[in-house]
C-alpha positions as a printed NumPy array, in Angstrom:
array([[ -3.403,  16.418,   0.352],
       [ -1.106,  16.35 ,   3.219],
       [ -1.489,  13.839,   6.507],
       [ -2.635,  16.706,   8.806],
       [ -5.427,  17.836,   6.434],
       [ -6.422,  14.238,   5.873],
       [ -6.592,  13.764,   9.4  ],
       [ -9.024,  16.57 ,   9.905],
       [-11.149,  14.803,   7.629],
       [-11.046,  11.452,   9.597],
       [-12.127,  13.307,  12.477],
       [-15.236,  14.322,  11.179],
       [-15.514,  10.742,   9.436],
       [-13.847,   8.204,  11.813],
       [-14.527,   4.858,  10.07 ],
       [-12.26 ,   3.51 ,   8.012],
       [-12.809,   0.527,   5.52 ],
       [-10.935,  -1.197,   3.024],
       [-13.329,  -3.61 ,   1.753],
       [-16.125,  -2.08 ,  -0.817],
       [-18.351,  -4.723,   0.409],
       [-18.627,  -3.15 ,   3.949],
       [-19.108,   0.546,   3.386],
       [-20.678,   2.336,   6.779],
       [-22.351,   5.419,   5.914],
       [-20.001,   8.126,   5.936],
       [-16.771,   6.286,   5.892],
       [-13.481,   6.764,   4.401],
       [-12.558,   3.983,   1.73 ],
       [ -8.755,   3.136,   1.19 ],
       [ -8.142,   1.897,  -2.035],
       [ -5.903,  -0.803,  -1.388],
       [ -4.049,  -3.298,  -3.225],
       [ -3.211,  -6.794,  -3.367],
       [ -1.511,  -9.234,  -5.457],
       [ -5.083, -10.21 ,  -7.063],
       [ -6.903,  -6.728,  -6.732],
       [ -6.612,  -3.46 ,  -7.063],
       [ -8.802,  -1.002,  -4.668],
       [ -9.159,   1.776,  -6.959],
       [-11.645,  -0.309,  -9.469],
       [-13.749,  -0.463,  -6.494],
       [-13.539,   3.126,  -5.377],
       [-16.852,   4.224,  -7.275],
       [-18.986,   1.513,  -6.036],
       [-17.747,   2.124,  -2.22 ],
       [-18.916,   5.827,  -2.521],
       [-22.212,   4.594,  -4.026],
       [-22.56 ,   2.303,  -0.859],
       [-22.144,   5.15 ,   1.643],
       [-18.677,   5.888,   1.851],
       [-17.933,   9.829,   2.231],
       [-14.303,   9.784,   0.667],
       [-12.417,   7.392,  -1.144],
       [ -8.592,   7.771,  -0.82 ],
       [ -6.985,   6.418,  -4.015],
       [ -3.804,   6.547,  -5.93 ],
       [ -4.995,   6.515,  -9.783],
       [ -5.74 ,   9.633, -11.097],
       [ -7.62 ,   7.897, -13.608],
       [-10.643,   7.457, -11.185],
       [-10.498,  10.177,  -9.031],
       [-13.779,  11.841, -10.901],
       [-14.96 ,  14.571,  -8.013],
       [-14.049,  16.019,  -4.883],
       [-15.098,  12.886,  -3.008],
       [-12.103,  11.137,  -4.283],
       [ -8.53 ,  12.018,  -2.48 ],
       [ -5.738,  11.69 ,  -4.818],
       [ -2.703,  10.407,  -2.977],
       [  0.912,   9.03 ,  -4.147],
       [  0.539,   5.422,  -2.6  ],
       [ -2.421,   4.537,  -0.744],
       [ -0.96 ,   2.008,   1.87 ],
       [  1.656,   4.304,   2.814],
       [ -1.068,   6.86 ,   3.359],
       [ -3.187,   4.426,   5.376],
       [ -0.003,   3.727,   7.423],
       [  0.973,   7.424,   7.926],
       [ -2.759,   8.419,   8.77 ],
       [ -2.704,   5.438,  11.551],
       [  0.316,   7.09 ,  12.936],
       [ -1.034,  10.082,  13.133],
       [ -4.221,   8.912,  15.144],
       [ -1.809,   7.029,  17.401],
       [  0.054,  10.22 ,  18.259],
       [ -2.836,  11.572,  19.845],
       [ -2.739,   9.088,  22.471],
       [ -0.332,   9.767,  25.098],
       [ -0.318,   6.183,  26.441],
       [  2.219,   3.035,  26.812],
       [  2.213,   1.149,  23.481],
       [  3.576,  -2.375,  23.923],
       [  4.967,  -3.72 ,  20.726],
       [  5.051,  -7.768,  20.571],
       [  6.904,  -9.688,  17.855],
       [  8.716, -12.843,  17.512],
       [  9.019, -16.324,  15.533],
       [  6.565, -17.951,  18.232],
       [  3.899, -17.425,  20.529],
       [  3.638, -13.787,  19.841],
       [ -0.325, -14.031,  19.51 ],
       [ -0.545, -15.826,  22.75 ],
       [  1.622, -13.681,  24.683],
       [ -0.391, -10.936,  23.311],
       [ -3.525, -12.037,  24.28 ],
       [ -1.962, -12.934,  27.794],
       [ -0.415,  -9.787,  28.281],
       [ -3.741,  -7.655,  27.435],
       [ -5.614, -10.242,  30.099],
       [ -3.298,  -9.349,  32.615],
       [ -3.036,  -5.529,  32.055],
       [ -6.956,  -5.885,  31.872],
       [ -7.089,  -6.505,  35.374],
       [ -6.073,  -2.818,  36.203],
       [ -6.379,  -0.729,  32.637],
       [ -8.658,  -0.345,  29.77 ],
       [ -6.568,  -2.275,  27.206],
       [ -6.797,  -2.   ,  23.446],
       [ -5.041,  -4.964,  21.495],
       [ -4.541,  -6.171,  18.381],
       [ -7.49 ,  -8.942,  17.331],
       [ -7.037, -12.241,  16.212],
       [ -3.365, -12.174,  14.409],
       [ -3.821,  -8.56 ,  12.273],
       [ -0.451,  -8.098,  12.447],
       [  0.884,  -6.816,   9.156],
       [  1.06 ,  -3.752,   6.92 ],
       [ -2.848,  -3.342,   7.117],
       [ -3.626,  -5.248,  10.002],
       [ -1.461,  -2.79 ,  12.65 ],
       [ -2.895,   0.203,  11.014],
       [ -6.432,  -1.036,  11.616],
       [ -5.302,  -1.916,  15.249],
       [ -4.142,   1.737,  15.704],
       [ -7.32 ,   3.081,  14.116],
       [ -9.376,   1.509,  17.09 ],
       [ -7.737,   3.509,  19.578],
       [-10.313,   5.587,  21.669],
       [ -9.858,   8.15 ,  24.414],
       [-10.854,   5.655,  26.722],
       [ -7.925,   3.406,  26.191],
       [ -5.132,   3.62 ,  28.991],
       [ -2.53 ,   1.297,  27.248],
       [ -2.233,  -0.752,  23.955],
       [ -0.774,  -3.886,  22.783],
       [  0.168,  -4.191,  19.343],
       [  1.252,  -7.68 ,  17.588],
       [  3.639,  -7.151,  14.562],
       [  4.502, -10.355,  12.201],
       [  7.144, -10.108,   9.596],
       [  8.054, -12.306,   6.74 ],
       [ 10.825, -10.571,   4.926],
       [ 13.521,  -8.12 ,   6.078],
       [ 12.031,  -4.614,   6.966],
       [  8.738,  -5.572,   7.93 ],
       [  9.324,  -4.78 ,  11.659],
       [ 10.854,  -1.615,  10.767],
       [  7.978,  -0.362,   8.68 ],
       [  5.401,  -1.725,  11.623],
       [  7.212,   0.044,  14.326],
       [  7.46 ,   3.308,  12.574],
       [  3.911,   3.198,  12.316],
       [  2.915,   1.646,  15.592],
       [  5.689,   4.026,  17.366],
       [  5.913,   1.502,  20.354],
       [  7.04 ,   2.909,  23.77 ],
       [  8.039,  -0.441,  24.861],
       [  8.25 ,  -3.943,  23.388],
       [  9.065,  -7.752,  23.743],
       [ 10.469, -10.304,  21.133],
       [  9.214, -13.531,  22.389],
       [ 11.592, -15.417,  20.459],
       [ 13.561, -15.981,  17.26 ],
       [ 13.426, -19.189,  15.242],
       [ 13.605, -20.984,  11.93 ],
       [ 10.54 , -19.613,  10.024],
       [  9.743, -17.841,   6.825],
       [ 13.028, -18.822,   5.908],
       [ 12.203, -18.255,   2.374],
       [ 11.49 , -14.594,   2.84 ],
       [ 14.547, -14.189,   5.031],
       [ 16.829, -15.711,   3.479],
       [ 18.623, -17.196,   6.671],
       [ 18.092, -17.273,  10.319],
       [ 20.388, -14.691,  10.821],
       [ 17.949, -12.553,   8.619],
       [ 15.425, -13.488,  11.021],
       [ 17.261, -12.241,  13.881],
       [ 17.892,  -8.845,  12.244],
       [ 14.429,  -8.604,  11.18 ],
       [ 12.947,  -9.303,  14.497],
       [ 15.729,  -7.202,  16.074],
       [ 14.555,  -4.143,  14.124],
       [ 12.012,  -3.64 ,  17.252],
       [ 15.1  ,  -3.418,  19.287],
       [ 16.583,  -1.095,  17.085],
       [ 13.506,   1.313,  17.021],
       [ 13.357,   1.317,  21.089],
       [ 17.062,   1.836,  21.336],
       [ 16.357,   5.444,  19.892],
       [ 13.361,   6.073,  21.944],
       [ 13.899,   7.993,  25.304],
       [ 12.629,   6.141,  27.953],
       [ 11.587,   3.062,  26.474],
       [ 11.854,  -0.385,  27.834],
       [ 12.473,  -4.051,  26.603],
       [ 11.   ,  -6.85 ,  28.265],
       [ 13.362, -10.108,  27.582],
       [ 13.738, -13.91 ,  28.155],
       [ 17.04 , -13.596,  29.748],
       [ 17.897, -17.129,  29.009],
       [ 17.751, -16.484,  25.19 ],
       [ 21.089, -16.261,  23.725],
       [ 19.751, -14.665,  20.264],
       [ 18.129, -11.95 ,  22.101],
       [ 20.987, -11.226,  24.548],
       [ 23.271, -10.588,  21.579],
       [ 21.17 ,  -7.793,  19.94 ],
       [ 19.874,  -6.005,  23.231],
       [ 22.957,  -4.201,  23.994],
       [ 22.1  ,  -0.466,  24.579],
       [ 18.645,  -1.419,  26.081],
       [ 16.926,  -0.894,  29.53 ],
       [ 15.82 ,  -4.384,  30.017],
       [ 13.761,  -6.107,  32.315],
       [ 14.08 ,  -9.646,  32.661],
       [ 12.351, -12.504,  32.841],
       [ 13.176, -16.367,  32.922],
       [ 13.234, -19.569,  34.381],
       [ 14.423, -20.355,  38.118],
       [ 18.124, -20.703,  38.252],
       [ 19.164, -17.534,  36.162],
       [ 20.464, -14.343,  38.151],
       [ 19.228, -10.694,  37.935],
       [ 15.302, -11.811,  37.225],
       [ 12.454,  -9.454,  37.538],
       [  9.952, -12.275,  37.299],
       [ 11.198, -16.066,  37.387],
       [  9.117, -19.343,  37.203],
       [  9.156, -22.874,  36.961],
       [  7.077, -25.487,  35.332],
       [  5.613, -27.978,  38.262],
       [  3.588, -30.056,  35.873],
       [  2.549, -30.578,  32.251],
       [  0.205, -33.505,  31.852],
       [ -1.219, -32.377,  29.784],
       [ -2.297, -28.741,  31.007],
       [  0.666, -26.437,  31.99 ],
       [  1.003, -25.589,  35.705],
       [  3.583, -23.343,  37.11 ],
       [  5.09 , -21.209,  39.824],
       [  6.138, -17.605,  39.424],
       [  7.403, -15.141,  41.559],
       [  8.378, -11.278,  41.285],
       [ 11.755,  -9.695,  42.388],
       [ 12.442, -12.733,  45.271],
       [  8.757, -12.388,  46.575],
       [  6.23 , -14.84 ,  47.492],
       [  5.248, -17.755,  44.909],
       [  2.305, -17.864,  43.146],
       [  0.64 , -21.319,  41.674],
       [ -1.104, -21.016,  38.317],
       [ -2.891, -24.033,  36.891],
       [ -3.579, -22.693,  33.1  ],
       [ -5.609, -24.083,  30.492],
       [ -2.711, -24.299,  27.783],
       [ -1.021, -27.267,  26.335],
       [  2.975, -26.936,  26.226],
       [  5.741, -26.656,  28.558],
       [  7.126, -23.907,  26.17 ],
       [  4.176, -21.855,  27.141],
       [  5.641, -21.146,  30.405],
       [  7.641, -18.244,  29.128],
       [  4.763, -16.639,  27.417],
       [  3.082, -16.479,  30.759],
       [  6.191, -15.42 ,  32.557],
       [  6.473, -12.788,  29.792],
       [  3.011, -11.589,  30.741],
       [  3.334, -11.988,  34.098],
       [  6.637,  -9.736,  34.089],
       [  4.837,  -7.094,  31.88 ],
       [  1.925,  -6.97 ,  34.411],
       [  4.399,  -6.342,  37.434],
       [  6.236,  -3.774,  35.291],
       [  3.041,  -1.805,  35.091],
       [  1.705,  -2.177,  38.654],
       [ -0.93 ,  -5.014,  38.399],
       [ -1.661,  -6.676,  41.398],
       [  0.337, -10.018,  41.611],
       [ -2.956, -12.303,  42.692],
       [ -4.814, -10.738,  39.517],
       [ -2.054, -11.186,  37.568],
       [ -2.358, -14.934,  38.494],
       [ -5.917, -14.964,  37.999],
       [ -5.698, -13.41 ,  34.644],
       [ -2.98 , -16.213,  33.562],
       [ -5.302, -19.105,  35.07 ],
       [ -8.451, -17.882,  33.21 ],
       [ -6.81 , -17.676,  29.754],
       [ -8.442, -20.032,  27.449],
       [ -6.671, -20.527,  23.926],
       [ -8.44 , -20.37 ,  20.681],
       [ -7.844, -20.798,  16.807],
       [ -6.058, -23.805,  17.173],
       [ -3.423, -23.111,  19.53 ],
       [ -2.002, -25.472,  22.242],
       [ -5.842, -26.763,  22.432],
       [ -6.792, -29.85 ,  24.417],
       [ -9.894, -31.436,  22.642],
       [-11.641, -34.347,  24.204],
       [-13.619, -36.487,  22.274],
       [-15.75 , -39.555,  22.491],
       [-12.703, -41.382,  21.043],
       [ -9.2  , -39.53 ,  21.804],
       [ -7.751, -36.634,  23.515],
       [ -6.342, -34.216,  21.148],
       [ -3.658, -31.835,  21.24 ],
       [ -4.387, -29.32 ,  18.492],
       [ -1.894, -26.84 ,  17.347],
       [ -2.478, -26.369,  13.54 ],
       [ -2.471, -22.56 ,  13.15 ],
       [  1.12 , -22.89 ,  12.061],
       [  4.362, -24.808,  12.17 ],
       [  8.316, -24.168,  11.667],
       [ 11.263, -26.066,  12.706],
       [ 11.455, -24.203,  16.119],
       [  8.029, -24.791,  17.248],
       [  7.703, -28.373,  15.892],
       [ 10.677, -29.177,  18.159],
       [  9.094, -27.509,  21.247],
       [  5.873, -29.51 ,  20.329],
       [  7.78 , -32.429,  19.906],
       [  9.739, -31.923,  23.117],
       [  6.621, -31.309,  25.257],
       [  4.634, -34.302,  23.985],
       [  7.947, -36.42 ,  25.001],
       [  8.052, -35.34 ,  28.11 ],
       [  3.95 , -35.729,  28.846],
       [  2.951, -38.437,  31.363],
       [  0.597, -39.715,  28.896],
       [ -0.173, -42.836,  26.738],
       [ -0.822, -44.398,  24.266],
       [  0.56 , -41.388,  22.142],
       [  0.099, -40.687,  18.465],
       [  1.395, -37.657,  16.266],
       [  0.068, -36.702,  12.793],
       [  2.372, -33.861,  11.536],
       [  1.996, -31.86 ,   8.922],
       [  4.856, -30.407,   6.598],
       [  6.218, -26.891,   7.2  ],
       [  5.947, -24.058,   5.029],
       [  8.16 , -21.247,   3.639],
       [ 11.384, -22.919,   4.431],
       [ 13.349, -22.2  ,   1.134],
       [ 16.442, -23.909,   0.463],
       [ 16.338, -25.347,   4.049],
       [ 13.006, -27.324,   3.561],
       [ 14.653, -30.63 ,   2.721],
       [ 17.051, -30.642,   5.745],
       [ 14.555, -29.148,   8.538],
       [ 11.984, -31.837,   7.464],
       [ 14.526, -34.732,   7.967],
       [ 15.499, -33.38 ,  11.227],
       [ 12.089, -33.655,  12.363],
       [ 11.613, -36.901,  11.214],
       [ 14.988, -38.088,  12.653],
       [ 13.818, -36.653,  16.071],
       [ 10.655, -38.544,  16.226],
       [ 12.782, -41.802,  16.719],
       [ 13.581, -40.487,  20.187],
       [  9.755, -39.399,  21.028],
       [  8.374, -42.455,  22.339],
       [  5.234, -42.076,  20.12 ],
       [  3.689, -45.487,  19.043],
       [  2.246, -44.241,  16.002],
       [  3.335, -41.184,  13.657],
       [  1.671, -39.994,  10.319],
       [  3.152, -37.71 ,   8.076],
       [  1.579, -35.341,   5.784],
       [  2.419, -33.421,   2.719],
       [  5.016, -33.046,  -0.054],
       [  8.08 , -32.273,   2.308],
       [  7.669, -34.995,   4.704],
       [  6.707, -37.358,   1.971],
       [ 10.228, -36.984,   0.666],
       [ 11.997, -37.865,   4.177],
       [ 13.908, -41.007,   4.799],
       [ 11.932, -42.681,   7.676],
       [  9.92 , -45.583,   8.674],
       [  6.825, -43.591,   9.531],
       [  3.781, -43.864,   7.351],
       [  2.903, -40.993,   4.967],
       [ -0.044, -39.111,   3.698],
       [  0.134, -36.887,   0.409],
       [ -2.736, -34.668,   1.74 ],
       [ -5.401, -33.888,   4.373],
       [ -8.117, -35.764,   2.391],
       [ -5.823, -38.882,   2.409],
       [ -5.819, -38.715,   5.959],
       [ -9.345, -38.171,   6.437],
       [ -9.821, -41.365,   4.474],
       [ -7.843, -43.143,   6.395],
       [ -9.64 , -42.109,   9.572],
       [-13.129, -42.833,   8.197],
       [-11.719, -46.462,   7.196],
       [-10.252, -47.151,  10.666],
       [-10.154, -44.273,  13.348],
       [ -7.882, -44.144,  16.436],
       [ -9.247, -44.882,  19.632],
       [ -8.206, -44.11 ,  22.847],
       [ -5.034, -42.12 ,  22.013],
       [ -3.419, -38.831,  22.98 ],
       [ -3.052, -37.341,  19.541],
       [ -0.49 , -34.855,  18.521],
       [ -1.832, -32.838,  15.598],
       [  0.641, -29.942,  14.323],
       [  1.452, -28.396,  11.169],
       [  1.589, -25.781,   9.201],
       [ -2.062, -23.698,   8.398],
       [ -1.685, -24.639,   4.491],
       [ -1.451, -28.089,   5.367],
       [ -5.41 , -27.917,   6.508],
       [ -4.88 , -30.446,   9.56 ],
       [ -7.559, -28.083,  11.337],
       [-10.05 , -30.084,   9.701],
       [ -9.044, -33.479,  11.384],
       [-10.32 , -33.305,  15.044],
       [-14.121, -33.724,  14.088],
       [-13.345, -37.003,  12.863],
       [-11.273, -38.128,  15.476]])
């Protein structure tokens, strides 16, 4: 069955499910595969529970006309999402990057929502399945879409942009993450740059770029660039400067040499000023009133353990446990060093998916801690356990919990950061 014919069926049954436990009446079930499951096995159950059709790629399960047999369910899922996206002649902003892409996506959506009806990626649904699901959420009332795209292997962004077909885009930054999948830092740059490669071929596209990022400058030739960055750089559409960060980020920004706007944010981390400036730049480009932009940036409140301040009866916690890599860890430690608060403590979890570079990168973090002025440091996980340093080490988060129950820190500013797999997000309730 061709995509046009399948899309005709979709217009009559415009609800998609990939979970046989959630089968709304009249929906279409896609039998996607994972490392430990094969959706074809659940197609019959999905039909019994109310789905009108099941899209499968195993001919042995296609028992009647309710089964739509295709060569590859995931490829068909993505192609159908692309066909749906093509029904909407609206700007689609593609967002990727090593760090800050989810925060930037949420800030951009908040700013644009001051003027437009915006559809954006929910949570971090930014992979081969999440991006199509985002596109299926497009409705006639939407005036603009903001689509986050993640990657852990070469070619990932290429597949996602060919599905989402963005009209403009932004790479927040490139850093050392998922090195096991990318093979090298250069592999990270090439993969993130696949967004630029797509937009370079699309007439009328724009790229919003941090003018101070030399890695992005090196791959941005031939693009229509709208530049933002810290004050002091020439040729900026939007510029800004940090005015305070103890602990919440306060900053000033202006567009095109105009009036300065002061914003008191609810985010921790001076590094977040670039995410704020990116959102302001995109807002200005799309004609959002500058005071409305400032209002949206000030009102944004982070979630999902990203740059959050939690005040408990015992301590003040800087919680950044959603993920960690060498670039984001260095930024968090630099910001913590610059914060004019005391006493300071850090609980750091090992960084995942660094491959052959893991030992070197963890030792770099341990060495950098000497210069951060942190009174107490706890390191968690096997990778940190193998570093040479004077700091206290814990094999698992459960060992940390046991120590907190025996002797809880009191009156500290505590930075908690590590890869999600280290489960440091379980600590704040004990601190």
